[in-house]
Every structure is written in C-alpha cells, then in structure tokens.
N, C-alpha and C positions, 0 to 999 in steps of 0.2 A: 504493499499500500504506499501511497505517496504521502508526504507530509505537507501537502499544499492546502489541505482543508482543516479549519479549526485550530484551536490552540493559541498560545501566546505568540505574538510576532514581535521581533526586534524592532524598537522605534515606534510601535503602535501605541495609541491611546494619548492621553493627556500626561505630559511630563510630571514626574514625581515632585511634589512640593508646589506645583502651580495651583492657582486658585480657579474654581469653576466660574462660569459666567454669572450665576445667581449670587455667589459670594462677592464678586466684584461689584455687582449692582447694589447689594446691601451696604458694602463698605462706602460706595459713593453717596448713597442716600444719607448714611449716618454722617459722613463728612459734611454734606450740604446743611444738614440739620444743625451740626455743631457750629458751622460758619454763621448761620442765621442767629443762633443763640449768642455767639460772640459779638456779633454786630448789635443785637438788641441790648446786651449787657453794656457795651461801650456807649451806646446812646443814652442809657439811663444815667451812666456815670457823667457823661457830658452835660445832661440836663442839671444834674446835682452841683456841677462846678459852674453853672451859668448864673452869675450874680444878678442878671437882669430878670430872672424869673422870681416869682413869689417864693418866700422862704418856706412856707408850709408844703409847697410842691417839691422844693428841693430836698427837704427833710424826708418826705415820702420816698423820693428816689433813693436816697441813701439807706433808708430803712429796707426797701426792697432788696438792694444790693446785699446788705448784711444778712437778711433772712435767707437769701440764696446761698451765700457763702458759708455761713455758720449755722443755718437752720433756725426756725423759730423757737423761742423759749418755750419750754414746757408749761402748760397751764394746769394748775391744781383744780381738781373737781372735788367739791364737798357735798356730801349727801347727808341730809339730816332727816329724822323722822323714823317711824317704824316701817319695817318692810315685812309683809306677811306673804312669803314666797313658799309654796309647797312644791317640793321637787320629788319625783319618783324616778328611781333608777332601776331599770330592769336589766338584769345580766343574763344573757342566754349562753349557756356553756354547751360544748358538744357533748353527746351522750356517752361516748367512749365505752359502749357496752353495758352501761348501767341501766337498770329499769328506770322509767320516768319518775317514780316516786322516791328515788334514792338521791340524796345530796352528796356532793363531793366531800371527801373527808376534810374536816376542819372548817367547812363552810357553814355559815349561819344565815337564816333568812328564809323567805318563802320562794322556792324554786319551782312552784307549781304553775302551770299556764292558765 
C-alpha cells in the first residue's frame, strides 16, 4: 500500500504556537476596548484638571477615577429588629443498600420522605 493517503504530513496544518483566526479576532476586540477605556479615562482626568469647569464637576471626575483605580469603599449595612425566619433543610442521602426506614449510623433527625 502507498503512504499517499491519510496520516500526518510534514508541514501541514497551522504552525505550532501560532494563534487561530478566532483568537486573533478576540485579542483585537479586547485591545480596542482597552484603548477606548484608556481614552475615556484620560478624558475624565483632563476634565478634572480643567480649572474653567465647575468645581463640583471636577470633584466628581476625580472621584470616578479613584473609584475605578482603588475601588469603592465598602458600605456597612446595619439591620435592626427581629427576624422570624423558619428554615427547613432536607437532606437526601443515597440508600446505599439500607431499607428506607433505616438512618445512617450517627445521624439524627427525620429521614422519612
């Protein structure tokens, strides 16, 4: 039989380590998005530095920059009052050869269905 049909061929296929077309497209889209974000970030900083603008607007620009760079400060949530929450937890265990009315050793509670 001849070796002309099927099997690996020297030099065939995409070279090892090269990126697929879809990977290249994803990287380009991500690069474009990062470029847009950098331009927007630079514009906000430019507005913050512009002394001709209202001080409250400039302050808002700087606050946005700080929120993006360091993240927003955590906000405490305080809950007062009585909570009446009834919770039922039902645990289903595999039978493992036991009869339905037998509980696993050491287990407590109602295992009936």
